Steps between C-alpha positions, in 0.01 A plus 500: 500500500289679240809666349722194484452478121657845469850374607489151347740600217865388491606833657228518767395848596757651268286382207222717626692825446466705176797470267599869551519441879708189450744702292505775762600244757783377279650848488560481876695172473879502448590358153666194652188407700290563185721251317446252781122531455538377141621158611229442765211424259402526141218739574723738694762481232247599239397804699860610553562448121203723422624759742860490368374601151311806629625859471483532881720195548765636254527819716516287814753241377732769358405818697767713337605528135790295376808720490688537174777683685715432802324474835694736733414334829633150571211408736246620240682300230484179711128552571443547133668173412335314785160607368571339161626188671168479693308555177694219338407272795131593466503414124693181562264370764181613330596326177671190640244269323517689163682374193845652447385680190209669688727596787750657265225696328411642839865585572517684173173678563629621832836611356338699216361742750836581659787408275675778318618269220131443407353850510761771502863576420722497804733800467744380765469121533790482751278674761166347404342294779232342277705217360624395841144505633397278209790262560404469871135442411582245225743296715249486783230367272722233333681382813474116514401464130667224311756570227255458213262751650786748562616457141150573377491814722837615357384447145176688539651797686799523258263492198255747643768752590691427173823464703628190321457679166691800643772263615525345151541848353772598744720190435450521124651849477825659620540539876374842613294563186183516711629621832160610642340173405794302641449664839130450488536126421771458770282658767191308399656153514690575819214654694216277374676162491849497658521737797211344679645149503530345845767245411786440262331207315193725450718772351672248280164378371390853390842588357493187292146574378602849383803374305423136396349586151820690400837379367800511730640822344168678575481337848826674580353831383189447706693427817699826448174680426355375835806527720770709330612845637273799448578870502268795434211259424697328224657156488879530471556250223851623418621594846672161562672521159660833579563536876530308822355558845749686732347393836337193663170681511506577125596137424200372700267733312641395156528125557314394818160448343634341183712249695212421729279433198751255354543320835122464536457362150799262542390363837122509489382469137495149348467639148843672531782249457862577591579550128204734459602722783869516386394578144268786610772645727738483206243676274441763762865588522502596134167681493465752342886511473786322674515579865821623663686203648481641848120518475493141388711409806274694735186330374661156541613589852143603592360183333689278750746216481285245318395715208847655472659160471243390238556811282878484520517127448283543183752752368784261584334209319442724196869605488440865584826517696597862439151620603523274808835648598362851466198412722729356771698831497175690532375268777825589691428872465134452603590287804747765605241775463225296663729388778459132409781252584737430216494130604171484313682569176732213569205274550344623168821424318520154653149416388548636144829330418364140485248607221799573272588216268883510524782607723617738226172685511507514882849648494390750238210604727719545806762691308230699332378634843859631568518651145166668545626677813809622311300615198252677717770687690662606168169608359414714801845655506532575131147547372309627808310809381355590841632735763839422656347412838266249336786340303700467825203347680437251217866401502491460874193278485663278238818459694312438824282237332805332347686509830199347685463226244877419502497472873213248488671300221825483699319398815316226305817381328690460834206398707649161593829650624328790675273260693778260603 
């Protein structure tokens, strides 16, 4: 009974221990359990916070240095990322009653110790694990925050890392003028903000934040910067203006991420209206130069029915009939190559025709498709400057696409008789 006063504090007998011994005990606890302690009482949280800022804790929380190169072992890589997720959970729980500004200062203080973009030049950013670690840590901390708090987090991080200023520089100059900076900005935004998203609405939110302060022409550039094809650590700005993918796999690499970004913005971002999405897609297809028509068609196919109809209907309303006919021809070629049913093209034509303001224009559009096939065959035959085998293959593809479309048109024209 004489020693009851010794354990009368909020933590009982634990209060009797010297601070160094408390910290030693903390080193034997898993990080997740340590984070749970911070939400049991204010006193215990204060002790954990003191411990978290010690040099011993830093070595315990991150027991191995952050790798600025590829981690060779997959299991080691996963353990590495899990440790940062646990550290994020610790910081999230221990600061749950702090103001947003104070929490963000702690996030930045933690990042400065490990992030290459703060304290050293990353010679091979493609294989640097540090940015992904930071992205995992950040998204763990801000999970459940409201939009205003997330916007504040984005603004502080973007300003501190100067990434928004870098982005402004990139879109102000010619595409490819700062190839190393372009890659660094791409990797930063993808690994820190986009790749760790757990849902499509969440990704739409961060994508919109990155682009919202820029005009549409620059938004198109930014989307290509983030999701366009890359080769030899350089963004291939002119690749889609000069050549087309030859296989399904190449098409997915070139257009899959771009199309997915447009679908996410269209379906899950309130700030992006139909007209805005269509306008940015249109800007993208002429940035930095006009895309080849077949690449335009491939992107539309990957974007899905709804966006394809919106883009083509917009062109029909604006009287761009020749361009529209050319895209339909290219869609036929892409459907043939991607093994998509040609009946989809018939459905596209049916949906586009009502947007044209007269029967004369509609007939011109339909006849224009036929004329495009004829002109393309002549061009390949007379002006093809590639090897003979390639010319033969291109001719064969055109004729096969034309034959497939013709069959579908005939079947649609005589559907009533055929079904009787």
